Each structure stands twice: as structure tokens, then as C-alpha cells.
N, C-alpha and C positions, 0 to 999 in steps of 0.2 A: 432668174428663175431657180426655185429650191426644188428638193425632192420629197417636197409635200403636193407637188402634184404628181399624182399617182396614174400611171396609164395600163388599162389591164387589156394586154394584148393579146386577144384570142384567136388561135391560127392553127389549123392542124399542120402545117409544113413547118418542121423542124427549122428548115433554112431562114423563112421569115423571119420566126420567133427570134431566131441569133442575128440576124442583119439589122431588120426593124428594131427590135431591143438593144442593139449596141449604138445604134444611130439615136435613139431616143436618149439614152443613159449619158451617152457624149454631150447632148444638147440640157442636160442638167435634171431631166426627167427620174423617176423612180418608175421601175418596169416590174410587173406582174403579168407573167407570162401565162398562158392555160393552153393546152394543147386542144382541148375540145371544150363546147358549150356544156355539157353538162357538169364536168368539172368545175366551171367557173360558176356555174350556177349555185352550186353545193357549197362553194368555198366563200361566199358572201353572205353577206346578210342587209338588212334594211339600212343599216348606219354606215354602209360600205362609201369611201370617198372614190375621187378620180372620175376620170374617164373611161370608156368602154370603145376600144378598137377591135372590129368584130369583121373575123372574116365571110364572106357572104356564102359561100360555098365550103362546107364542110361534113363528113360523113354521118359524124354521131346527130348533132341539132346545127342546122345552117343558121347564118346569122340573122333572118327576120324571124326564127322560132326563137333564139336568146333573146332578140329584143322584146318581142312578144310577153316571155318569160318576166322579164325584166317589169316591164309595163305593168303585168296583173299581180305584181310582187309589191307594185307601188315605189320600185326602185328608179328615180329619175335623175340617175347621171347619166349626162350627154352622152349619147351614142354615135361613135364613125364607123361608117361602113366599109370595109376594103371589098371593091368587086373587080370583075376581070372584065378584059376587055368585051365591049356589046353588051353588056348587062344593064343596062340604061332601065331597063323596065321595071328590075328588082331593085336598083338603087331607088327608082321612083316610089315604090310600097315602101321602102324602109323610109324615105321621107317623110310619106306621108302618115308612118307610124310614129312619127317622132323623130327621127336621126338628124341633127344637124348638119349632118355633111356628108360627101361619099367620094373617096379617092379610087381611082382607077390602076391597076398593077399594070405595066409598074409604075411608081409613084416616084416621084424626086424628093429630096430632102427639105424642101423649101414648104413646097405642096402640102407634106405630113406637116410638117413644124407651124404653118399656119394655121392649117384646119384644127390643129389640138389648141393653138393657142386662143381660138375662137371659141373652141369647147368651154375652156379655162374662164375665160371673160364671162361666159354665161353661166358660170357656177358661182363666181362674183357678185353676179346680177341677183340673183337667186337669194344669196344670203343677204344680199342686200333689202332687198324686198320681205324676207322673212323678218329679218332685225326690226325692220318698221313696222311690221305688223304685231311682231312682239311686243313693241312699245307702244303702240294703239292698243291695243288690248288691255295692256297694265292701266293705262289713263282712263279707256273707257269702263273698265272695272271698279276704278275708284267713284265711279258717279252712283248715286243709290238707285233703287229698280225704279222709283218715279221720275228721277232725272234721263235714265235710258231709256224710257217710255215719252217722254217729251222728244230727245233728239230722233227715236224712229217717227216721230211723227214730223218733224222739221226733213229728214232725210226721205221721206216722202212727200214732201215738199206742200205738206199743208199749211195754210196760215194758224194763229193762234188760235182763232175762234173753233175751228175743225178740231185741232188737236185736242183742246179743253171739253168739247163735246165728245171725242171720242172716251177720253179718261174720265167724264163725269165730275170735271172740276172746272173752275173758273179760269177766264180769260187772264183775267190778272195771275192767278198762280201758277198759269203756264210761263208767263213774261218772268215772274221770278225764278223759276226752275229754268227757263233759257237762258237766263245771266250766270246761274249756277254753274251749267252746263260751261257756258263759254269761259268762265273763270278757271272751273277745275281743269279743264282742257288746255286751258292757259293759250286759247287764241284769240284773234280779234275781229275775226270776221266768218259768216256763215261758210263760205267755200274749205276754210281750214277745217272746221268741224265736221264738215259733211268727208272731207278724206280721211281724217280717223277715222270715224265712224266706219266707212267702207274697206278702209284698211286693215280695219280690227272684224270685219266681217258681220258687224252688226246687223240683225237681221230684219228686215223691215217688211209691210203687208205686201211689197211685191213680189 
């Protein structure tokens, strides 16, 4: 682990911030401690990195309210909720709102670290998906407008004759455009072409 893994610890109890912060730092995490949800939300922006470890019970804004504000602002960092004993219903609400996990107080070191590793695995997966989408968009954007139109027809599952009718061109011309699409996308089969189209968010008629 490296200090690039940042944990935002949001808890109104100073003793928790100190003990959990120490535990995480000794495990190799970088820790940013916040004493309330308002300060945390003011101190971050849409480009913030890391994972949020939110206490569900805070006097200013509770963890669910902080989580809701993160969602409203489009901040997609993984959220882990800290709950007290018997707060299962609140934990379920948090999970439905997108939290990846919840841990009950008192929690042990291995439980917490395991939960955080799952959170950072999700971040890595999201980055891979985002990088794949960006690469797909570059390849799709290299197609001409007409080639993109043909690819949309392909993504809609239409035969060449129907694509030709839709675009008011000949079926032979559609075949030529399809060949160009496959060559420019550097794919050898229809399924790979569709995966790129969908990864790039190419809009179809559906």
C-alpha cells in the first residue's frame, strides 16, 4: 500500500479520529480527519480522491445526509458507513444509497482494512472502465459521420438493407462503410465493434 490511498475519516468523536487515524496510518494509508460532515463537504471538490469513512451518527449532518450530498454533487468516491450496535436499518439505507459497506462499532483492525481494500479495489475498477471508455471514444471519433451512422445501425441489430433504407444509400455502400468501420476500429468481428460502440456511449435508436 502507498500513501496515494487516501481515507477521509468523518467522525465527531475525537477519540475515534485519533485511534482509527493512527490505525490506518500504520497500515499505510493517508488519512484526512474531519470532525463533521459540513466541514468535509466544504473541504472537498468533484476531483477529490480516496474513500470516505462516515460515522452514521453525527450532530451536525449524519452520515446518510453527507452521503446524499456526495451523490447530489456527483462525487463518486466509495463510502463506508460506521454504525453503532443495532443500527442495521440505517446501514441498509446507506447501502441502498450506494455505500459499499458498513462496519459496526467496536470494529477490529482486520475488518476495517478489509472493507477499505474492497473500496479501493472498486476505485481501481472504475478507473479501468473510465480508461476503456476514453479509448473507445477516441476510436469511434475517428470514424466519419456516415460510418458512425452505419455503426449505429449495426448496434441496433439492423441488416444492411434496413441500414441502407434508413440512410438513403445503397446496400453496397453500407457494406463498404461497414468494412471501413471494422478496419478503423481495428476489430475483426461484429461483437468487438459493438463492445467499443457501447463503451464509447454511442447513441442508438433504442
